[in-house]
Steps between C-alpha positions, in 0.01 A plus 500: 500500500155595627448876484791572276470585134783282365697590190314242307161613612580871426649409157187314409280795608734753330528307173120438474390845570768664276395273215130574548551876518747518188269271298194721587686821409620333173139388407369866576783656277430265215126577516571866501737444204237305309230775564740777375599293202136444395417850563778613265397247233834317513551150380637185657872577441474833670324330799751226510782762539306661787450168678876411454588841648267438801665156555840667495392764754368224720857348501375193295751533219774231490770551767855389496572199739719704731216752554242229577755365756548831669128555526439153644770538751404838605129435540581176694739700729229761562250223591744353732559847659133551553459166667804573732343842598188338628702240678723776663190677626379172677835464684589858555476455883790264488675623186452878485773564243613378158832527333585559135733227356670542154671232305837663485661371169589663183145510375373700801414868424680756703179646651391156612844413652486828702171376649662180629467475882259800538245440766133619508212472740219267384247723325768710327503328160609788285812297376380150555651286233470461196596852430541473132458267201707187557575590858627193684514666843315362798387586857532325827297547815688621827414485867570819697820328643615413147446850379682641806470818699681689226296386216427863390868514403419243234193658350469740209577878534254748360753584218547131422116461470479803265764351274329162497169663403656685220649185350204259560286645216259195489235577755429133559836454662445774761304430808268222616467252198176364648343846538634627176326232304162526681499876426561429139214241482271760670609786253448268200166347620275770368656484152416138424176332390237359741604140446855565581405698809302201627806280454731738680253551781479132546886463530516800739249328733701189492815696595311680773396165647862382507604810685229465754573144592605470872830331576464170668498524880 
């Protein structure tokens, strides 16, 4: 849809920029390791251990299949959420609310089940799903009529928000997924090499063009 960052478009941007940043940081760490190894007069075997350690720190050591699956599903869900948030902003005049929907089965976590049916205004994305690794919850857009005059009875109390924040210890699951990732990119930008900065900048400009497209009249 013109003007909307779809889940696919966002996931492509997120995957590319993440890979560029991580690859650049890994190269810089290995360069530093080599410099230190040479300065200390160490041989190849010592350097190889340092390189292996840097790969492990970068998360490049072999992962179990179930961990790979969780990472894939979580990142896909985050990408979908980011795309949805942009779409919600576009239709906010007609759909000013969204509702949290949990899959209420035996696999659903208690905290997630308690969020089922909660209503929020568009722009309040503190608990927009996913809110944890492997989260299967979703959100649906609501008109003012669908939300009802008493919608506030179905939102989170201050106490409930405090409890949720204490349990959602992974920062990427709290708040606007779109804004969180952009802030992470901005923070990491100065710590990568020039070539990587150019690639990230190019992707950011492409994303900006997508966001600035006007909806068809």
